[in-house]
BANU-24630 format. One record per residue (C-alpha): residue in one letter; y, z, x. Coordinates in steps of 0.5 Angstrom, whole numbers, padded with zeros to 4 digits, always signed. Layout:
! residues N
AYZX/...
! end
This chain:
! residues 620
M+0000+0000+0000/D+0007-0002+0003/S+0012+0004+0004/P+0018+0003+0000/R+0024+0000+0004/P+0030+0004+0005/P+0036+0002+0001/R+0041-0003+0004/A+0048-0001+0005/N+0052-0005+0000/F+0057-0008+0004/S+0059-0013-0001/A+0063-0007-0004/P+0071-0008-0003/D+0071+0000-0002/H+0065+0001+0003/P+0068+0005+0009/L+0063+0000+0014/R+0066-0006+0011/I+0073-0003+0011/Q+0072-0001+0019/R+0069-0008+0020/L+0075-0012+0017/Y+0080-0008+0019/P+0078-0004+0025/D+0085-0001+0026/I+0085+0003+0020/S+0081+0010+0020/T+0076+0011+0014/E+0077+0018+0016/V+0084+0020+0013/Q+0084+0025+0008/P+0088+0024+0001/D+0095+0028+0002/W+0097+0030-0005/A+0102+0035-0002/T+0106+0029+0002/C+0106+0025-0005/T+0109+0031-0008/T+0114+0031-0003/R+0116+0024-0003/M+0116+0024-0011/R+0121+0030-0011/D+0126+0027-0006/Y+0126+0021-0010/D+0127+0025-0017/E+0132+0029-0014/A+0136+0023-0011/M+0136+0020-0017/V+0138+0026-0021/R+0144+0028-0016/G+0147+0021-0017/W+0147+0021-0025/K+0150+0028-0025/E+0155+0026-0020/E+0157+0020-0025/I+0157+0025-0031/D+0161+0030-0028/T+0166+0025-0026/L+0165+0022-0033/L+0167+0029-0037/V+0173+0030-0033/F+0176+0023-0035/A+0173+0024-0042/G+0177+0030-0043/L+0184+0028-0040/F+0183+0021-0044/S+0181+0025-0050/A+0188+0029-0050/V+0192+0023-0049/V+0189+0019-0055/T+0190+0025-0059/A+0197+0026-0058/F+0198+0019-0060/N+0194+0020-0066/I+0198+0026-0068/E+0204+0021-0069/A+0200+0015-0072/Y+0196+0018-0078/H+0203+0019-0081/L+0203+0012-0082/L+0198+0012-0087/Q+0202+0017-0091/E+0208+0017-0095/D+0214+0019-0092/P+0217+0026-0096/N+0224+0025-0093/E+0224+0018-0096/T+0221+0020-0102/S+0227+0025-0103/V+0232+0020-0101/Q+0229+0016-0107/I+0230+0021-0112/L+0237+0023-0110/Q+0239+0016-0111/Q+0236+0016-0117/I+0240+0022-0119/S+0246+0019-0117/R+0245+0013-0121/Q+0244+0017-0127/I+0250+0021-0126/S+0254+0015-0125/A+0251+0012-0131/P+0257+0010-0137/A+0257+0013-0144/P+0253+0011-0149/G+0255+0005-0153/C+0259+0002-0147/E+0256-0003-0143/S+0254-0002-0136/H+0254-0007-0130/L+0249-0003-0126/S+0241-0004-0127/T+0236+0002-0128/P+0230+0001-0123/A+0224+0000-0127/G+0221+0006-0123/N+0218+0008-0116/P+0213+0003-0113/I+0206+0006-0111/F+0206+0008-0103/R+0201+0003-0099/P+0201+0003-0092/T+0202-0003-0088/S+0196-0007-0085/Q+0199-0006-0078/S+0199+0002-0079/I+0191+0001-0081/R+0190-0003-0075/I+0193+0002-0070/N+0190+0008-0073/A+0183+0005-0074/L+0183+0003-0066/W+0186+0010-0064/F+0181+0014-0068/S+0175+0010-0066/S+0177+0010-0059/L+0178+0018-0059/I+0171+0018-0063/F+0168+0014-0057/S+0171+0018-0052/L+0168+0025-0055/F+0161+0022-0056/S+0160+0020-0049/A+0162+0027-0047/L+0157+0030-0052/V+0152+0025-0050/A+0153+0027-0042/I+0153+0034-0044/M+0146+0033-0047/A+0144+0029-0041/K+0145+0034-0036/Q+0141+0039-0040/W+0135+0033-0040/L+0136+0032-0033/R+0135+0040-0031/E+0129+0040-0035/Y+0126+0034-0032/L+0127+0038-0025/T+0124+0044-0027/V+0119+0046-0022/A+0112+0049-0024/S+0107+0053-0020/L+0102+0048-0019/S+0097+0045-0014/S+0100+0039-0011/R+0095+0034-0015/E+0097+0037-0021/A+0105+0037-0019/V+0104+0030-0018/R+0101+0029-0025/L+0106+0033-0028/R+0112+0029-0025/Q+0109+0022-0027/Y+0108+0024-0034/R+0115+0026-0034/Y+0118+0020-0031/N+0114+0016-0036/C+0117+0020-0041/L+0124+0019-0038/V+0123+0011-0038/S+0119+0010-0045/W+0125+0014-0048/Y+0130+0010-0045/I+0134+0015-0041/P+0136+0010-0035/E+0139+0006-0041/I+0143+0012-0044/M+0146+0014-0037/T+0148+0007-0036/L+0151+0007-0043/L+0155+0013-0042/P+0161+0009-0038/L+0161+0003-0042/L+0163+0008-0048/L+0169+0010-0044/Q+0171+0003-0042/L+0170+0001-0049/S+0174+0007-0051/L+0180+0005-0046/I+0180-0002-0049/L+0181+0000-0056/F+0186+0005-0054/F+0190-0001-0050/V+0189-0006-0056/G+0192-0001-0061/L+0198+0001-0056/I+0200-0006-0056/D+0200-0007-0064/F+0204+0000-0064/L+0209-0002-0059/F+0210-0009-0063/T+0213-0005-0069/L+0218-0001-0065/H+0221-0006-0060/V+0219-0013-0058/V+0221-0013-0051/V+0218-0007-0049/A+0211-0009-0052/G+0211-0016-0048/I+0212-0012-0042/V+0206-0007-0043/T+0202-0013-0046/A+0203-0016-0039/L+0201-0010-0035/I+0195-0009-0040/V+0193-0016-0039/V+0193-0016-0032/A+0189-0009-0032/L+0184-0012-0036/L+0183-0019-0032/F+0182-0015-0026/Y+0176-0011-0030/V+0173-0018-0033/V+0173-0021-0026/T+0170-0015-0022/T+0165-0015-0028/I+0163-0022-0028/A+0163-0023-0020/P+0157-0020-0018/V+0153-0024-0023/F+0154-0030-0019/H+0155-0027-0012/T+0150-0023-0009/S+0155-0021-0004/C+0160-0018-0009/P+0160-0010-0008/F+0163-0009-0015/K+0156-0007-0018/S+0157-0003-0025/P+0152-0002-0031/Q+0156-0007-0035/S+0155-0012-0029/W+0148-0011-0029/L+0147-0012-0036/L+0151-0019-0035/V+0146-0021-0030/R+0140-0019-0034/A+0143-0024-0040/K+0144-0029-0034/E+0136-0029-0032/H+0134-0029-0040/L+0139-0035-0041/I+0136-0039-0035/A+0129-0037-0037/I+0130-0040-0044/V+0134-0046-0042/S+0128-0047-0037/R+0123-0047-0042/Y+0127-0051-0047/A+0127-0056-0041/A+0120-0056-0040/F+0119-0059-0047/T+0124-0065-0046/A+0123-0072-0044/T+0128-0071-0038/A+0124-0065-0035/R+0121-0069-0030/F+0127-0072-0027/R+0130-0066-0026/C+0133-0065-0019/P+0129-0060-0015/Q+0132-0053-0015/N+0135-0050-0008/P+0130-0044-0007/E+0136-0040-0004/A+0139-0040-0011/V+0134-0038-0015/Q+0134-0030-0015/P+0128-0027-0017/K+0128-0022-0023/C+0130-0015-0020/S+0130-0008-0024/S+0136-0005-0021/W+0142-0007-0016/S+0138-0004-0010/E+0132-0008-0011/R+0136-0014-0011/D+0140-0012-0005/R+0133-0011-0002/V+0131-0018-0003/V+0138-0021-0001/V+0137-0017+0006/Q+0130-0020+0007/R+0133-0027+0007/Q+0139-0025+0012/Q+0135-0020+0016/E+0137-0023+0023/T+0144-0024+0021/L+0145-0017+0019/D+0141-0014+0025/L+0146-0018+0029/K+0152-0016+0025/A+0150-0009+0025/L+0149-0008+0033/V+0156-0011+0034/W+0159-0006+0029/V+0155+0000+0033/H+0157-0003+0039/S+0165-0003+0037/S+0165+0003+0033/F+0161+0008+0038/T+0163+0008+0045/D+0159+0014+0048/D+0154+0012+0054/N+0148+0013+0050/T+0150+0008+0044/Q+0152+0003+0049/D+0146+0004+0054/S+0142+0003+0048/M+0144-0004+0046/T+0140-0007+0052/A+0133-0005+0048/F+0135-0009+0042/I+0135-0016+0046/A+0128-0016+0045/E+0128-0015+0037/L+0133-0020+0036/S+0131-0028+0035/P+0133-0032+0041/D+0140-0034+0038/N+0142-0027+0036/A+0140-0024+0042/S+0145-0029+0046/L+0150-0028+0041/L+0150-0020+0042/A+0150-0020+0049/F+0156-0025+0050/T+0159-0021+0044/I+0159-0015+0048/L+0161-0019+0055/A+0167-0022+0051/A+0169-0015+0049/H+0169-0013+0056/L+0173-0019+0058/H+0178-0018+0052/I+0177-0025+0049/P+0174-0028+0043/P+0166-0029+0043/L+0166-0036+0041/S+0171-0038+0047/L+0167-0034+0052/V+0161-0038+0049/T+0165-0045+0050/Q+0167-0044+0057/V+0160-0041+0059/R+0157-0048+0057/S+0162-0052+0060/R+0162-0048+0066/A+0170-0047+0066/C+0170-0039+0067/S+0167-0038+0074/A+0173-0034+0076/L+0174-0030+0070/L+0166-0028+0071/Q+0167-0026+0078/D+0173-0022+0077/A+0169-0018+0071/G+0164-0017+0076/A+0169-0015+0081/H+0173-0010+0077/L+0169-0008+0071/P+0168-0001+0071/K+0161+0000+0074/P+0157+0003+0068/A+0160-0003+0064/R+0158-0008+0069/K+0151-0005+0070/R+0150-0005+0062/C+0152-0013+0062/V+0148-0014+0068/Y+0142-0011+0065/M+0143-0014+0058/L+0143-0021+0061/L+0137-0020+0065/R+0133-0018+0059/L+0136-0024+0055/L+0134-0028+0061/E+0126-0026+0060/H+0127-0026+0052/L+0130-0033+0051/P+0124-0039+0051/R+0124-0044+0056/D+0124-0050+0051/H+0131-0047+0047/D+0135-0052+0043/P+0140-0055+0048/Q+0146-0054+0043/Q+0145-0047+0044/L+0146-0042+0049/G+0140-0043+0054/V+0137-0040+0060/L+0141-0044+0065/D+0147-0041+0061/V+0145-0034+0062/L+0143-0035+0069/W+0150-0038+0071/T+0153-0032+0068/L+0149-0027+0071/W+0150-0030+0078/E+0157-0031+0077/I+0158-0023+0075/F+0153-0022+0081/V+0157-0026+0086/G+0164-0022+0084/A+0160-0015+0084/C+0158-0017+0091/S+0165-0019+0094/E+0168-0013+0091/D+0162-0008+0093/P+0158-0010+0099/R+0153-0004+0098/V+0146-0006+0095/P+0146-0002+0088/I+0139-0002+0085/F+0141-0007+0080/Y+0143-0012+0085/T+0136-0012+0087/A+0134-0013+0080/V+0138-0019+0079/L+0135-0022+0085/K+0128-0021+0083/S+0129-0024+0076/V+0133-0030+0079/A+0127-0031+0084/R+0122-0030+0079/L+0125-0036+0075/L+0122-0040+0081/G+0115-0039+0079/E+0110-0044+0077/H+0110-0043+0069/E+0117-0044+0069/P+0120-0051+0068/F+0123-0056+0073/R+0130-0056+0071/L+0130-0048+0071/R+0126-0047+0078/R+0131-0052+0081/A+0137-0048+0078/A+0135-0042+0080/L+0134-0044+0087/N+0141-0047+0088/L+0144-0041+0086/L+0140-0037+0091/W+0142-0042+0096/E+0149-0042+0095/T+0150-0035+0097/T+0144-0035+0102/H+0148-0035+0109/Q+0153-0030+0106/R+0149-0024+0103/V+0142-0025+0107/Y+0142-0017+0107/L+0141-0017+0099/Y+0135-0021+0099/S+0128-0018+0097/P+0122-0020+0101/S+0118-0019+0095/A+0121-0026+0092/V+0118-0030+0098/G+0112-0032+0094/D+0116-0035+0089/V+0120-0039+0093/I+0114-0041+0097/S+0111-0043+0091/F+0116-0047+0089/A+0117-0051+0096/R+0109-0053+0095/A+0111-0056+0088/C+0117-0059+0091/L+0112-0063+0096/H+0106-0064+0092/E+0108-0064+0084/Y+0115-0066+0084/Q+0116-0070+0091/H+0123-0068+0092/P+0124-0067+0100/S+0131-0065+0100/L+0129-0059+0095/F+0123-0058+0099/L+0127-0057+0106/K+0132-0052+0102/S+0126-0048+0099/C+0123-0047+0106/A+0130-0045+0109/L+0130-0040+0104/A+0123-0038+0105/L+0124-0037+0112/L+0131-0033+0111/L+0128-0028+0106/Y+0121-0027+0110/T+0126-0024+0116/S+0131-0021+0112/D+0129-0014+0113/N+0125-0011+0119/S+0122-0005+0115/S+0120-0010+0109/F+0118-0015+0114/L+0112-0011+0116/S+0110-0010+0109/Q+0110-0017+0107/P+0103-0018+0104/R+0098-0023+0107/S+0098-0028+0102/H+0105-0029+0104/R+0104-0030+0111/S+0098-0035+0110/A+0102-0039+0105/L+0108-0039+0109/R+0104-0042+0115/I+0101-0048+0110/I+0109-0049+0108/L+0111-0049+0116/H+0105-0054+0117/A+0108-0059+0111/L+0115-0058+0114/T+0113-0061+0121/R+0110-0067+0117/V+0116-0068+0113/L+0121-0067+0119/R+0116-0072+0123/D+0117-0077+0118/A+0124-0076+0117/N+0125-0078+0125/N+0120-0084+0125/N+0124-0087+0119/G+0131-0085+0120/T+0132-0081+0114/P+0138-0077+0114/L+0137-0069+0113/D+0142-0064+0110/P+0145-0060+0116/H+0146-0054+0112/C+0138-0054+0111/T+0136-0055+0118/A+0141-0050+0121/C+0138-0045+0116/I+0131-0047+0118/A+0132-0047+0125/Q+0136-0040+0124/G+0130-0037+0120/L+0124-0040+0125/S+0127-0037+0131/A+0127-0030+0127/V+0120-0031+0125/M+0118-0033+0132/E+0121-0027+0135/R+0117-0023+0130/D+0111-0027+0128/P+0110-0033+0133/E+0102-0034+0131/I+0104-0037+0124/V+0109-0042+0127/E+0105-0049+0130/A+0108-0051+0137/E+0109-0058+0134/L+0114-0055+0129/P+0120-0053+0134/A+0119-0059+0138/V+0120-0064+0132/L+0126-0060+0130/V+0129-0060+0137/E+0127-0068+0137/S+0131-0069+0131/V+0137-0065+0134/Q+0136-0070+0140/I+0136-0076+0136/G+0142-0074+0132/Q+0138-0074+0126/V+0140-0067+0124/D+0145-0062+0127/V+0143-0055+0128/G+0150-0054+0126/F+0156-0049+0125/G+0156-0047+0132/E+0149-0044+0131/R+0144-0046+0136/P+0136-0044+0136/G+0134-0037+0138/P+0131-0036+0145/A+0124-0036+0142/L+0125-0043+0139/V+0129-0046+0145/D+0123-0043+0150/L+0118-0046+0146/A+0121-0052+0145/K+0122-0053+0153/A+0114-0050+0154/Q+0112-0056+0149/C+0116-0061+0153/A+0114-0059+0159/R+0107-0059+0156/K+0108-0066+0154/D+0110-0068+0161/E+0104-0065+0165/L+0100-0069+0160/C+0104-0075+0162/E+0103-0074+0169/G+0096-0073+0169/T+0095-0079+0165/
! end
């Protein structure tokens, strides 16, 4: 009899812990439910919501009390318009008595006509309108105050805390929140300011009507002022409906937003059944707003669409508003969090603030290479903390920008040129070697790596080459590997002899820039330099045979660096290289130049090589 098989795990269930761990290895399946955290988060949300409502209610009650007192004062005068004036009645009675006394004797004809009687008093339609408007205004004001007081009682009961466990507290809160929503408490809170605004509008209309009964000029002036106030109210109410960036958010505006959404939905459903629906133009997805339940949700949708631009503007505002060292130093860390374009704009906006010029002007001048003196002056005279921040920010930007960047935007070459101009100005003013000088040089040398494009490697080499002779003491021998790698690429991959000679000269100078660092050069640099020097011998020999002119500046640096290498590490230099170089000098192909001559080791080796050749010739 076969033994029963053990039950298999149901890996198809979506909530099985092994399946979750296999599909999502980063999610731990041992996390316990935390009802206390849910309770805390819910309570924080409720307290913030109720606090906002209570603040609005307090403001509303103050305004309602003051406004009701003002309306009551006007109503005291207005309700008399609905009653017969007793003074006027007394006047009419006296007039009647006077006519009777002055009547002629019986039998005599009188030319006076006896009135038929006093007419019944009827208030004018204008008096009825004024009283209806003002009393309605008073009722709306008092009613809004009454509802506000009741709402404070409701909210106090909503936040009443009971001694319950965390899970039971979550249940109780959710029950109360569901009741709050189902009985339209949020809508009632939205209705309160609307009642006061309606009350104010009714009072204004009644005031205009009342003033026209007194004096036309005064009524016209007051009407103009009220029209301006109501126009401002209407514009600020309608503007948020059509502009998401408008900050005039109010309950009445939100009602219009919802009405607009419903209208668009109705029109869309109607258009779907028309014959011309298929010919409609496609809608712009940016213009179609998703349905949101509140202003906050609508703002989150807009912020999500503009997140990169808002990040940049926020960081620029923080930098310009807070000048403490911690805030200023923290700006560099945000470069990696931004898109390449926004990271460039942030760095150059901060640099432009130090230069006291508009950021757009600085970007234009950098792209046209028209601000060399300005940047060098900044490097020389900016305070050291500000200069250090700008340099580190540009270095971080240099690493962050993609190499295949849009040529119409700020690119790596623009940042590299800006960084180097500041560096040159700083070196001219302060010949010492701060740490960030070395960081600049290492960062520029890394751009000579094999993974970089040719145009960037060539620009980095030219920048290093421009100041090689003036500030050799600043260079770090750790950059020798990148320079040698580029020299090898110039010879075999790019087939560019002039850049190869320049790279060789730069490699020799970097290799021997410091005695202490020279001794710590890795063996890979030593072997790579030997290979490059062997290739240099071949290039110089071909130039001598073909009569190809060489750059005297490069050959002078090669002679100077070769002399230093032979004094410290003569084993890596072939005997033929000095001889070929001396031959180039003798035939006038190159000039050691600038008053410089090869060092003693180079001259001795050249003489020995010549003597060796003479001996071979004599033996032959």
